[in-house]
C-alpha positions in Angstrom: 0.1 0.1 -0.3 1.3 3.5 -0.7 1.5 6.3 1.6 -1.2 8.7 2.1 0.9 11.2 3.7 -1.0 14.8 4.4 0.1 17.6 6.1 -2.4 19.6 8.9 -3.1 22.8 10.6 -2.3 22.0 14.4 -2.8 24.2 17.4 0.1 23.2 19.1 -0.3 25.7 22.2 -3.9 24.8 22.9 -2.2 21.0 22.4 0.5 21.8 25.0 -2.2 23.8 27.2 -5.0 22.2 27.1 -4.6 18.4 25.9 -1.3 17.3 27.3 -2.4 17.6 30.8 -5.6 15.6 30.2 -4.0 13.1 27.3 -3.7 10.1 30.3 -6.9 10.2 31.2 -8.3 10.5 28.0 -6.8 8.0 26.2 -6.4 5.6 29.0 -10.7 5.4 29.1 -10.8 4.9 25.4 -8.2 2.3 25.5 -9.7 0.5 28.4 -13.0 0.5 26.3 -11.4 -2.0 23.8 -9.0 -4.0 25.9 -9.6 -7.0 28.2 -9.1 -6.4 32.3 -6.0 -8.9 32.0 -4.3 -6.0 29.6 -5.1 -3.5 32.5 -1.3 -3.6 33.9 0.2 -3.3 30.0 -1.6 -0.5 29.2 -0.7 1.1 32.5 2.5 0.8 31.7 2.4 2.1 27.8 0.7 5.0 29.2 3.4 5.8 31.5 6.1 5.2 29.6 5.2 7.7 26.7 7.4 11.3 26.3 5.2 14.2 27.0 4.5 14.3 22.8 2.6 10.7 23.4 4.3 10.0 20.1 7.1 8.2 21.3 7.4 5.6 23.7 11.1 5.6 26.2 11.3 2.0 26.1 10.7 1.7 22.3 13.3 4.9 21.9 16.2 3.2 23.8 15.5 0.1 21.6 15.8 1.5 18.9 18.8 3.9 19.9 21.0 0.9 20.8 24.1 1.3 19.8 27.3 -1.4 19.8 29.0 -2.3 23.0 32.6 -2.2 23.3 33.7 -5.2 21.8 30.9 -6.3 20.5 30.3 -7.4 16.7 27.7 -5.4 15.0 25.8 -8.6 14.2 25.5 -8.9 17.9 24.1 -5.7 18.1 21.5 -6.4 15.8 20.7 -9.4 17.4 20.1 -8.1 21.0 18.0 -5.3 19.4 15.8 -7.9 17.8 15.3 -9.8 21.1 14.4 -6.4 23.4 12.0 -5.2 20.4 10.2 -9.0 20.3 9.8 -8.5 24.3 8.6 -4.6 23.5 6.3 -5.8 20.6 4.8 -9.0 22.9 4.3 -7.0 25.7 2.8 -4.1 24.1 1.1 -5.6 20.5 -2.4 -5.7 21.3 -3.1 -2.3 22.3 -0.6 -0.3 20.0 -2.4 0.0 16.8 -5.8 1.1 19.0 -3.2 3.6 20.9 -2.6 5.1 17.5 -6.1 5.3 16.2 -7.3 6.9 19.6 -4.5 9.7 19.6 -5.7 10.6 16.1 -8.9 11.1 16.7 -8.1 12.7 20.3 -5.9 15.4 18.2 -8.0 16.0 15.3 -11.2 16.3 17.0 -9.6 18.9 19.8 -6.4 20.8 18.1 -6.0 19.7 14.4 -8.2 20.1 11.0 -9.0 17.2 9.3 -9.7 19.2 6.1 -7.6 21.3 3.9 -4.5 19.2 3.8 -1.5 19.0 2.0 -1.0 15.9 0.4 2.4 14.6 1.1 2.6 11.0 0.0 5.6 9.0 0.1 7.9 11.8 -1.9 5.3 14.2 -3.5 6.8 17.0 -0.9 10.4 16.2 -1.5 10.1 15.8 -5.1 8.3 19.1 -5.2 10.2 21.1 -3.0 13.8 21.9 -1.7 15.3 24.0 0.7 19.0 25.3 0.6 21.5 23.1 1.9 22.1 23.7 5.9 19.1 26.7 6.3 16.7 26.2 9.0 14.1 25.4 6.2 15.9 22.4 5.3 15.8 21.5 9.2 12.2 21.6 9.1 11.3 20.0 6.3 13.6 17.3 7.1 11.7 16.8 10.4 8.3 16.8 8.7 9.0 13.5 6.7 10.6 11.5 9.5 9.3 10.0 12.8 11.4 9.8 16.0 12.9 7.0 17.2 10.4 5.6 19.7 7.4 6.8 17.5 4.4 4.3 18.5 1.7 6.8 17.2 1.9 5.1 13.6 1.9 2.0 14.1 0.7 -0.2 11.6 1.3 2.2 9.0 -1.3 4.7 10.7 -1.9 7.6 12.4 0.2 10.5 13.8 3.9 10.7 11.8 5.1 14.0 13.7 4.5 17.9 13.5 6.3 21.1 13.5 5.9 23.1 16.8 4.3 26.9 16.1 7.7 28.2 16.8 9.1 25.8 14.4 6.6 26.9 11.7 7.3 30.6 12.5 11.0 29.9 11.7 10.5 28.2 8.3 7.9 31.0 7.4 11.1 33.9 7.9 13.2 31.6 6.6 10.7 30.6 3.3 13.0 32.2 0.7 15.2 29.2 1.2 12.3 26.8 -0.2 12.2 26.4 -3.8 10.5 24.2 -6.4 12.4 21.2 -7.0 11.8 21.2 -11.0 10.1 23.6 -13.4 6.8 21.5 -13.0 6.9 22.1 -9.4 5.7 25.9 -8.8 1.7 25.0 -8.3 3.0 22.6 -5.5 5.5 24.9 -4.2 3.1 27.5 -4.2 0.5 25.6 -1.9 3.3 24.4 0.5 4.3 27.8 1.7 0.3 29.0 1.4 -0.3 26.7 4.0 3.2 27.4 6.0 2.0 31.2 5.5 -1.8 30.6 6.7 -0.1 28.6 9.4 2.5 31.1 10.5 -0.4 33.7 10.8 -2.7 31.6 13.0 0.4 30.6 15.1 -0.3 27.4 14.8 2.0 24.3 13.9 1.9 21.6 11.2 1.0 18.1 11.6 2.0 15.1 9.1 -0.6 12.2 8.9 -0.4 8.7 7.6 -2.7 6.8 6.2 -5.8 7.6 8.5 -7.6 4.8 8.7 -11.8 5.1 7.8 -12.6 4.6 11.5 -10.5 8.1 12.2 -12.0 9.8 9.8 -16.0 8.6 10.6 -15.2 9.2 14.2 -13.5 12.7 13.7 -16.8 13.3 11.4 -19.3 12.3 14.1 -17.3 14.7 16.7 -17.3 17.7 14.4 -14.2 19.5 14.9 -15.4 23.1 14.9 -11.9 24.4 16.1 -10.2 25.4 13.6 -11.8 27.2 11.1 -9.2 27.7 8.5 -9.7 27.9 4.6 -8.3 28.7 1.2 -9.7 30.7 -1.4 -9.6 27.7 -3.8 -6.6 28.5 -5.3 -4.3 26.0 -4.6 -7.5 22.9 -4.7 -6.0 21.0 -6.9 -3.0 20.1 -4.3 -5.1 21.1 -0.9 -7.9 19.1 -0.7 -10.5 17.5 1.6 -11.1 14.0 3.3 
């Protein structure tokens, strides 16, 4: 399956101030509803070991960041890494996909806008937009298309990949002159991308990257109807910025 990666407006400041303090309780209640009581201890441990951003699990981050010990062969390090990952998966596999879905629903119903997204695809962004090497813009673009070590918010290939905070978007917006079309046919996409950055910066929003949002997530977000973010476009970029 190809990656339907998308870029969305994200009220990062509201997320930090209003969602983060309540996220453990809200996510726990939703996940408990879908999980048998026998799994409650593992579920509590999962939430207790999430970083504040709720997309990175510290235990998985440590596994993915393992380095070769003194005197250890590369093959032995990989074997140790695989073994620890198997233990992690056996402990939490029952809940990881549901966690990714519930976090997506929480964000898109409270602090992110589902509609008016920019198509990123697997590499549509990188094929159409480039930044000057070593620039702030390049750093932001790279972060936009990569996941952090320990990310479980897109487990199974569906959910939240990453985001840029409002501060990072402000920096990207100030450095936008270092963002250029990748080729002669990329000018429309380039304008669309900068229009989205401009709108986000104007509203002091961040931008959130999602991947292959499931029909269940989209349906639940539609049911709860999120009116919090009402950014719209005038239609000039409708061939690139679309709606679910």
